[in-house]
C-alpha positions in Angstrom: 145.2 89.7 124.6 145.5 86.0 125.2 142.5 84.7 127.1 143.4 81.0 126.7 143.2 79.3 130.1 141.9 76.3 131.9 139.7 76.3 135.0 137.7 73.6 136.9 133.9 73.7 136.7 133.0 74.6 140.2 130.9 77.7 139.9 127.4 78.6 138.6 128.6 79.3 135.0 130.5 76.1 135.0 127.3 74.2 136.1 125.5 75.7 133.1 128.2 74.6 130.8 128.5 71.1 132.2 124.7 70.7 132.0 124.9 71.5 128.3 127.5 68.8 127.8 125.5 66.3 129.9 122.4 67.0 127.8 124.4 66.1 124.7 125.9 63.0 126.3 122.5 61.8 127.6 121.0 62.0 124.1 123.3 59.1 123.2 123.8 57.1 126.5 122.5 57.0 130.1 124.7 58.3 132.9 124.0 58.2 136.7 124.6 60.9 139.2 128.1 59.6 140.2 129.1 59.5 136.6 127.8 63.0 136.0 130.0 64.2 138.9 133.0 62.4 137.4 132.4 64.0 134.0 132.3 67.5 135.7 135.7 66.7 137.2 137.3 65.4 134.0 136.2 68.3 131.8 137.7 71.8 132.2 136.7 75.1 130.7 139.1 76.5 128.1 138.7 79.8 126.2 140.2 80.7 122.8 140.4 84.2 121.5 139.3 84.8 117.9 142.2 83.7 115.7 143.8 81.4 118.3 144.4 77.7 117.5 142.9 74.7 119.0 145.4 72.7 117.0 148.3 73.8 114.9 149.9 71.9 112.0 152.7 69.7 113.3 151.3 69.7 116.9 149.8 66.6 118.5 146.1 66.9 119.3 146.0 66.5 123.1 142.3 67.3 123.8 138.8 66.7 122.7 136.7 69.8 122.9 133.0 70.4 123.3 132.0 73.9 122.0 129.8 75.9 124.4 129.8 78.9 122.2 131.7 80.3 119.2 132.8 78.9 115.8 135.9 77.0 114.8 137.1 75.9 111.4 139.1 72.9 110.1 141.6 73.5 107.4 144.8 72.3 105.8 147.7 74.3 104.4 148.2 73.1 100.8 151.4 74.6 99.4 150.7 77.9 101.2 146.9 77.9 100.3 144.5 77.5 103.1 141.7 75.0 102.3 138.8 75.0 104.7 136.9 71.8 104.8 134.7 72.1 107.8 133.3 74.1 110.7 132.2 73.4 114.3 129.9 75.5 116.4 127.9 75.3 119.6 127.3 71.8 120.9 129.7 70.2 118.4 132.7 68.2 119.5 136.0 69.3 118.0 139.1 67.1 117.6 141.5 65.7 115.0 141.1 62.0 115.4 144.0 61.2 113.1 146.3 63.0 115.5 144.5 62.4 118.8 144.1 58.6 118.7 147.7 57.7 117.9 149.1 60.9 119.5 150.9 61.8 116.4 151.6 65.2 114.8 148.7 66.7 112.9 148.5 67.9 109.3 145.1 69.5 109.9 144.6 72.8 111.7 141.7 73.9 113.9 141.2 77.6 114.5 138.8 79.8 116.4 136.8 82.2 114.1 135.2 83.9 117.1 136.0 84.1 120.8 135.2 80.5 121.8 134.4 78.8 125.1 135.0 75.0 125.2 134.9 72.2 127.7 138.0 70.1 127.0 139.1 66.7 128.2 142.7 65.5 127.8 143.9 62.1 126.4 144.6 60.5 129.8 141.4 61.8 131.4 139.4 60.4 128.4 140.8 57.0 129.2 139.3 57.4 132.7 136.1 58.5 131.1 136.1 55.2 129.1 136.9 52.9 132.0 134.8 54.6 134.8 131.6 55.3 133.0 129.5 52.3 132.0 128.7 53.7 128.5 131.8 55.8 128.2 133.4 53.7 125.5 130.2 53.6 123.5 129.8 57.3 123.7 133.4 57.9 122.8 133.1 55.7 119.8 130.0 57.6 118.7 131.8 61.0 119.0 134.9 59.7 117.2 132.7 58.3 114.4 130.7 61.6 114.2 133.8 63.8 114.0 135.7 61.4 111.7 132.8 61.0 109.2 132.2 64.7 109.1 135.9 65.4 108.5 136.2 62.7 105.8 133.1 64.0 104.1 134.4 67.5 104.1 137.8 66.5 102.7 136.2 64.3 100.0 133.7 67.0 99.1 136.5 69.5 98.6 138.1 67.4 95.9 135.0 65.9 94.3 132.1 68.3 94.4 131.7 71.4 92.3 131.9 74.8 94.0 128.2 75.3 93.5 127.3 72.1 95.2 129.7 72.8 98.1 128.0 76.2 98.6 124.6 74.5 98.7 125.9 72.0 101.2 127.3 74.9 103.3 124.0 76.7 103.3 122.2 73.5 104.3 124.7 72.4 107.0 125.7 75.8 108.5 122.8 78.2 107.8 123.6 80.4 110.9 127.2 80.9 109.8 126.3 82.8 106.6 126.2 86.1 108.5 128.6 85.2 111.3 131.9 84.4 109.6 133.8 86.4 106.9 133.0 85.6 103.3 136.6 84.6 102.5 136.3 81.7 104.9 133.1 80.6 103.1 134.9 81.0 99.8 137.8 78.9 101.1 135.3 76.2 102.1 133.6 76.4 98.7 137.0 76.3 97.0 136.9 79.6 95.1 138.0 83.2 95.3 135.6 85.6 97.1 134.6 87.2 93.8 133.6 83.9 92.4 131.6 83.2 95.6 129.6 86.3 95.0 128.6 85.1 91.6 127.7 81.6 93.0 125.5 83.3 95.6 123.8 85.5 93.0 123.0 82.5 90.9 121.7 80.6 93.9 119.4 83.5 94.8 118.0 83.8 91.3 117.1 80.1 91.2 114.9 80.5 94.4 
């Protein structure tokens, strides 16, 4: 069943979600009450069922998302082989800046690994966020830098780090995901087959 929909944040559940977003924003910049109300109007709830796509290859990234709950993965399709290079979970922002900023088709893919609830803001509304909120551009720049650096590090690591090192980085960066997502996605992130991942995990356990 497709449960992908948008709705305004005008109920109690919506208030809980927008407060979570505001807490994240206020860790970086100050916002006054009028700006908080504007943010609540600009962001909308959107749900993705497990397996649905936030962004498909060849599509233009139209939204920036803030994950309330659930897990998403970033990957590319390399000659028919899926190569996972990053994950996003609760309180993370999700976006493909290389597609979103110039509004051009994406090579990268973003997929829900669990049922996910996000607050999303579209490209045009984000421009209003930048112009109407005193620190909007600064916060936007911080988010773009955060997502871009994380994406770049993930892609570089995929091609430069050993599978053992990538597994160690996964455990350090995403400890809660070890038991939440299928092992073949972790193997895809590490860059090995699931059988090889089992051997890497065994060696990692023996070293502790």
